Phi, psi and omega in degrees: 000321180295321178296321180297315180297318180297318179296319179294323177294321177293325180293336180297327185298304179296329178294320177296319180295316179296316179294321180295324178296315179298315180298319182296316181293314180298320181298320181280345176281343179294144180294147180096169178208161184300321183293321179293321179291325184280321186243355187297329183268002181251106183290345182278349180272127183278167177295329179297321179296321178293319179295322177296322178297315180296322179292320182300319183259009177073020182282350179274357181269162176301157186299315182294325176296318177298320182295315181293329173295318178293318182296322178299316178292322182296319179296340175262014180060037176240112182269004180083190180248150180289144176290333187286315184226007178063017175280151175300135183298319184296325180289324177293320180291315181296332178287336180258342185298319180302322179295320178293316179297322177300314182292315185287319179294320176298320179296316179297320179296314180296316181300314185289310188279351173257317183291323183295311176299323177299316179296321180295311181296321179296323180287318181292321180253052183299132179085357180279185182295316181297317180298318179293320178297316180291331175297316176297318179301318180295317179298320177296318180297323178288323189275332187280125173296130187291328178292327176291321176299319179299317179294322177296318179296319178297316182294316185282302187275341179267308186266316183286305184268332180069028183281321186232151173291149188258354183203162174080179181227322180228096180290173186297329186277359183294336180292340181266002181262154175280184184299313179294323178294323179293319179295316179298317180294322178296315178297325179295320177287339184277342190300304185294313177299323181293315179298319182294314182290329184272346190297308183294315178297324178296316179296317182292313185292325178296323179289319179293320179293324177297312181297320180294319179295319179298321180292318181292323183291349175271354184288159183293324183292337175287319176296323179294318179297320178291323179294332177286352179088017179293147177301145182299325179297321178290321178299317183286309189280334183257306186278319184275315188297316184299320179285335179280349184285338185301305177294332178295319178297322177300312181294323179295321177294325178282346178286330184300314178302322178294324178293318182292316178293323178291340180296334177298325181276309187292320180292331176286318180296315183267007182052038179282124188282062183246187184289329179296315178295322177298319178294321178298315179296325178293321178295316180294335182261002183055039179272085187305310181300320181290321177299315180294320180297313179296318182294317182292317180292322176297319178295319179297317178297323178295312179295324178293322177296320177295322177297318179296325177293325176293322177294323178297330174305312183294329178291320183282319185246108180298336181297329180290322177295322180295317181291329180290337180273349183284000000 
């Protein structure tokens, strides 16, 4: 198992390099450039100043030359400096990364621990009122655009009812609160972004867990366990659930890329001070080093999440651990 994990970690490196090359080329194919955005609206800035800016950051060189310059710095864990304020890119990302991890990890926890019981109950009570209600819920979750849902939540719970704050993470008054007050205020600000990010994944995973449970409950060993007189709760929670978790883990691992890509939208809508909002602002500002830094770290987190889902396979199914040792 250790060799497998080590090989997968090594495989992440060429994948990051290949993805970064595609991102770099696509980014430079977009119309516009940083110097025009920075100085284009200022008539007092001469053409010489723009050329000096391009020379300073190597923007006057061919695209592939720029990429290999960036790749050389990247291999030394140097993402360069931001065009907007000349701050190191890595320090800007690290200052925003905890907020993004808080939102995404919370979303995964909510998706797993809410969707799995829903799927189990729907499978056990197939065709009942709860199962039919959750089927409608799933169809709504698939059909509803999440950005539209976010705007509806802001309008209803933020402006109409005033129950939850609609933006930000740490308001100005948080400095006057004690430790428990700060945690409560943070959770209060987390409610709407968390519900929005988890809604689609919750609908999808609950349906997959239901289908997986229904398939497992038709197996012969489930009938044998029931014939032995085992309690129904033990049959469901011990014999059926563990085998039904494998496809659920697959879907949960594939949910992570959608959460990370969706953070660019949701963090912007809710003004959540995370890496997604930072990446959106960098794209709008043509801040190439910051865009590449956010994209590479987002890709790394995605690949790491897929690796963790593969490791979870081995935890759930002992046969996978046996085959890895052969």
